[in-house]
N, C-alpha and C positions, 0 to 999 in steps of 0.2 A: 355193487357201487354202479350210477345213472351214466350213460353213454352223452361223454355231451361235445360228442366230437363233432357232431351234422356236418358229416363226409371233407371236413376238411383234409389237407394234407396233413400227418403224423410230426409229430415232434416232440423231438429228440429229448426227456424230462434231465431242462437241465442243475432248477434246483429245487432243492426239498425243504420247507421250513417246519419246522412242527411245535404245538405251543397247548403249552398245557391251560387247561382252566383259570379261572378264575378263583379265592377263596372260595371254600363253599362254608356252608350250615357245619355239615361235618368236616370239615379240615377244624374250626374253630371248638369244635366241642371232641375234636378228637387228641386238639392240642389243649382241653380244658382235664383230660382223662390223663394222660402224664400225667399233666404237673402233680395233682390232685393224688390217684391215685386212683380214684372213691371206681368202683367196677360198677355203682347202679349211671352211673354216663355210659347212658345206650343211644344211635341215632335208629329212630321212628320207620316208619317206610319202608319205602324198598329203595338200593343203592343206588337205580338207576333214576327215578326221583329227585336224589336231592340238588337241589337250588346255592345258588348263587351268595355270601353271605354279603353283607355291607359295604364289607373293604371287597369283595372281590367282584362287586359290578365295579366300585371304581379301578380296578386295576384293567376289567379289562377293557374299563376306558379310556386307562393310556396302552392299553396294546391299539387301540383302532389312531390313535394321533401318527404311534407311529409305524401303522401302514400310511397311513394318509402320508409319509413322510416320506415312502420310498418313492421312487423313479418309473412315470412312467411301466418300465419297459420291468424292473427289478417289481411288479407285482403283481399276487396268482392270477393266474390265466384256470383257476380251477382249488375249489374250497371244497371239503373230506368234514365233516365234525361227526365224531361220536355218535352217539343214536340217545348219548343221555342226558338228561334236561343241565344238565348245568353249563357240559359242552356248547350246545346248543346256545344257550341263554351269553353263553363266552361271547361263540358268536356274532350273535345280534347287537349286547353292547358294541363288539366291536363295529360293530355294518354302520349302528349307524351315527358311531363318535366321530371314522369318515367321512360321514357321507358330514358329517354339523364343519367341520372345516376345505369343505371343499374336494373332497375325491368319491364323485356319483363312478366312476366306472368302475367297479367288485363285482366280481360275477357269483352270480345265486348260488347258497350253496348243498352238497348231495350228503349224507349222510347213510354210511357205511356201517356196519352191526361188527366186521371187525374192528373200531376200534373202539366198539364197547373198554372199559375199564374190567382191571383180574377180577370176573368172579369170583365171590371168599365162603355162600358157597351157607356152609353152618353159621361161621363165622362173621357173616356179611354185616356189619354195621353194626358193630364189635370190633372197643380199641382195645386192649394188652390187657392192663384191668381185669375189663372185664372179662377177657379168653381167660386168663390166669387162676379168674373166680369158680367161672361156667364149664369153665372148660380144659386143667388143668395138663391132661393126655394132649392135648393138640397143642400148647403151648409145650412142652416139652420137646412133643416130633417136631415141631415146627425149628424150633431150636435149636436142635439133630441135623436137620437134611438140611438147613441154610435156607435162601428166602427164594430161595434162583429154582430149588427142585420143589419147596414143597404145596402138596398142593394140599388144602379143605375139604371135610367132606361133601358131598356134588359140585364146589371151586375147580376153582386153577390157579397151575404152580404162571413163572413169566416163564420159566420155559414152555407154556404152552399159550404166552402170549403171544410171543416172538413164531409161533407156528401159524398161524390166523393174519402174524400183520408184513409175515413175510410171505403169504401168500395175499395177499393187497396192497406191498408192496409188488408184485409181480406184477399183478397185472395191470397195475397205476403205473408204469416201468414198459413195457407191452402193446399197451393203448393208448397212448404214444398222444394224449387229448390235451397235454398242457407244456413248456415249457418250463413255468414255478408251477409247484400242485403244495399247499397250505392244507395244513391238517389241523381245528382242534383237538384233542383230544384230553390221554388221563396220563399223568408220568409211570405207567406200567409201561402204557404204549413206545415214548419216548426214549421208555430204554433199551425198547423192545429194539423199540428202528434202530439206534447205535448200531447193540452188537447185533444186528442185519449184516447193515450197512458197510462193515466189520470186517465182513466176508467170512470168506471160509479160516480157519485159525484160529479166531479171537476167544481168549477163558470168556467160561461166563463173568460175568459183570456180577461186581460186587456192592457194594454201599453210594449207589449213586443216587446221589439227593437230587431231586428240579424243583424246583421252587415253585409254585404258582401262576404262572401266571405273565414264566420264562418263554423264551423260543430256544429251538437248537435247531442250526440250520448247517446242507450238508449242496455243499458246488458239485458240477463235471468238469473233473483233474481237466485243464488246462491241455493239460498239453498233450487229448484225445479221448474217446474211449470214452463207453457212458459206464461207468464207473463216476461216483459222488466220493468224497471226501466229508470231511469233517472243521463247516469253517464255524464256528461256538454254539456249546454245547447248556442250555439250563441257563441264558442270558437272563439281567432281570436291568440290563441298565435301562430305559426306558422305560420304569415307575419308580423314578428317580429314586431321592429322598426319603425312607420309609412305607 
């Protein structure tokens, strides 16, 4: 992760906000595949190249208005994005939308590969109907192991994602570059952050939905110390109706 301290005094992390990217074209295809059960509906290209859908762009614009609505002292001092296109696009649209309504004091974003989405290996961009048809043995193994521990050939489990997210968060907290850090990433990263920040002894997460363009945030315990407590998870209030 790039060093943005510029020689300034260390700032203890007081707030962490993690935004999931807006709806992507792969999210649309995935939903259609689940609805129809069509095994021929599969993504093209690579997961890292997937862009936002039209609705995803509008969701990102709403996120920008949410960002602009924060008080000056509530706005992030550091923004870090996943290396994937849909996350970078979400931030770009967010920032432009915030500037359109007068928010001109936004930091530039840096990217960090540890915030990338879960790598699915040979199952990359394959919705469940396609997996059941093309790799039934993997579909069965996934069901048997559960999502947290299942690692597709050439890919990662959610437990693997948690390891790199833990490494990233440890570095952010030690670096002291900003009191409020905003991450723009993926549902797997949001789930991993929740597990890591819950501390020692937190049980393996179950099926935890993380909506597109949702906001999850943690704040430093007002009683002192450096522990971050969960304030909201998967909030979509800023998106309004629909």
